[in-house]
N, C-alpha and C positions, 0 to 999 in steps of 0.2 A: 697414238701407241697403244697398244692393248693392254690389257691388265696381264702383268707378270709378279714374280717375286720382287722384282726392284722396283715396279712402280704400282702397287696395289689401288691407287686413287684413281684409276682409270678402268670403266667397266670393259668387261671381255665382251659383253654381247653388244654393247652400243656405241663403244668407243668414246663415251662421253665421262666427265669427271664424274665422280661417285659422290654425291652431296652429303654423305655423313663426314665425309673428311673436312668439309669445311664449315660446319655447323659453327653458330656464333649465338650470342647472345640476341633476342627477340629486337632490340633497339639500342642507341646508343644515346650518350647525352649529347644533343647537338651545341652546347655551349662550352663545351671542354675543347681543349686546344689538343690537337692530332698532330704529327709531325709527319707531312706528305708535301711534295711540292707542289706549289700552287701557279699557274701562269700570270705572268707582271698584268697582260690584259687580254682580249680576245683574240687579237693579231698574234700573241705567241702561242697559241694553242697548236700543237704539231698535228697537223690532219693526216701526216703521211705515217705516222706511227699508228694512229687509230684506224686508217683506213688505207694501208699499203696498196690495195689493187685498186683504188679510187682516185688517189691524190698523191702524187709523186714529191719528192722532198724539195724540188726545186721549180714546182708548179705553182704559180699564183692565178687562182680561179676564184673569182668573187662569187661565182654561182655555185660553188660547191662548199656550202656552209651546212653546219648542223642546223637542222630544222625542228627536231621534236627533242625533248628532255624528258626524260622518266626519272624522276626525282625521287631518291631512296627505292631504287628499282629492285632491292631485294636479290632473288636470285637468277632475275633475267627474264622472266616467264613471257612478260609482255613484250621487250625487245624482241625475242624471237617470234613472235607472233606478228609483231607489226612489219618486220624486217621482209617478208613475203608479200605483205599487203601493200607495203608502199616500197618497191625496191629500189627507186630510184632518190629516194629520200635518205640524208646521213641523218643518225638519230645517236643518242649516247644515252646510257644510264649512269645515273650520280649517285654513288653508294658511300656511306662513311665507315663500314663495318670492313675492317682489312681481308678477314678470311673470305666473307660473302664476294667480296669485289674480286678477289683471286678465282674465285669457283667462275664467276661469270666470264673473266676473261679465258679461262680455259674451255667453260663451254662454248664460247665463240669461235676459238680457234678450232678446236674439234669438230664442231658442224661446218665451218669452212674448209675442213679438209676432207671430209666426207661428202660434203655438196658443193663440186668445184663451182665458183662463180656464184654460190649464194652467201648470204649472210656476210657480204663485205660492207654492208652500210652502216653495220651497229659496231659499238663499243662501248666500253665501261670505264670510269675513272673513279678512283677513288679521291672522294672531296667531300667538304662541308657546305652544300648548296645553299644553308642559311647564312653563311659568312662570306661565301667565294661567287656567287652565281655571275656577278658583274664581270669577275676575272674570265668567264668562258663565255659569256656571249654579250653581243652588241646591241644597240637599241633596235627594236624590231625585227631581231635576227629569228626569233623562234616563230612556229607556226601552231605547235602544240607543245603543252607542258600536261604530264601526268603525275597525280598524288594518290598512289593507290595503297589503300589502307595503313595510314600515317600513323604514328604511335599516338594515341590519343592524351596521354599526360592527364591523367584525370583530377589531379588533384590542382586547385584552381592557382596556387602559386606557381604550379609549372606552365599554365598556359602560355606563358610566353615562351615555351620550347616548341609548341606548335607549330609545323611547317606552313599551316594555312593561319595568317593574322592580318590585319590591316596594314602593318607596316612593310611585311612582306610582300601582301598584295601590290602595295606600290613598285616594288621591285619585279614582281613578275610582269606588272604592266608595261614596265620599261623595256623589257626582253623581246615581248611579244608583240608582233606586227597586229596592225588594226585588221581585226577579223580572226586573229588566233584563239585558240580554244584552250581552257581550262577545264581538265577532267580530274574530279574527285570521286573516291568511293570509299567507303568505311562499313563496319559492321556493328559499328557503337552509335546508338541513335544520336547521343547527345552531342558526340564531336560532328555527325553530319548535321546536324542544327547548327552546331557553331560554324561549320565550314559554309555553309549554305547561307548564314546570316552575315558573314564577314563578306563574302563576294557580294550578296544581294545588295547590301549598303556602299558597296564601293562604287564611285562613280566611273569608273572606267570599264564596267563590266556587266554584262545583262546575261540573263538567264538562256537556252537556247529552249526555242518551243517544242511541243511535244511532237510536231512533225518534223523538226530538223532532228529532234533524237533519232527518231525513228528511221531516218535515212542516211544517218552517221553510222558506218561498218564498222567504228571503233567501239562504240557502245556496248556491245555483247562483250569485247575482250575486257573490259574494266573487270567483270565478275568471273571469268572462266580461265583469264591467260595466267594468274598468279597461281602462286602456291597458295596464298592466303586465302584468295578467291575460292578456290578449289576445295580448301577445309571448311569455308564457310558454308559451301552447296551442300558438301558431305553430310554437314551436321544440320542442315535445314535450316540454316539461319537467315536473316534478312539483311539486307544491304542497303545503304542510304548514299543515292549520287548528288553530286552538284555539278552540274556543267554548265560553264558560263565562256561568253565571248568578250574579246576586248574589243570596248568600242571608242569612238571619238567623244570625249564630254561634251555634253548639251550647251551651249551657249546660253 
């Protein structure tokens, strides 16, 4: 729908939702309780709702499972970029802020309408991934997880709110397949060191080599696909990445 008097939230030139109508606080408290529906278990996730052109409501297809999760997906820039790079892969963004989640939903809907056959493999859900990740994904289901420019929670007493932490890495290791990859990036050096240290000390993760990083087409998207990354680039800022693979623990 084009922008008009009754719907000013849609841009007339692009047909996409206008971001200024969906602005919210940069971050939310992940420890607070929010009221939104949560599936009882991964088998209760309604794939036909998220991917209506790819999965019918009565279809039982074990091969059609979400494989990529963008945790704290923001305005969905990474999802949009990944969608065409991996057109056969189902992926989902997980976002706690309600207005931002609504924007991503509208953005995906508009892109599907203006690009028939494309962007059918991405969706978004409002949820708290720090609490409900096991409700959405089974053991070894995911092949990629993304944590792009997460809240740094600078105060030491708030480090327990960080989305990368030793105990949360146990959950991420559970939902990642062997060989699955965690991608992290931040423009806060202290947080970058924290995330790298947590991953490096965990027995179920190992860092990708320089050669592997250079061959991975996803790497360049970490700093270019999101609004945060683009802002850092415009300001000439530095970013700090930590990219690790899920491994089998050594005996």
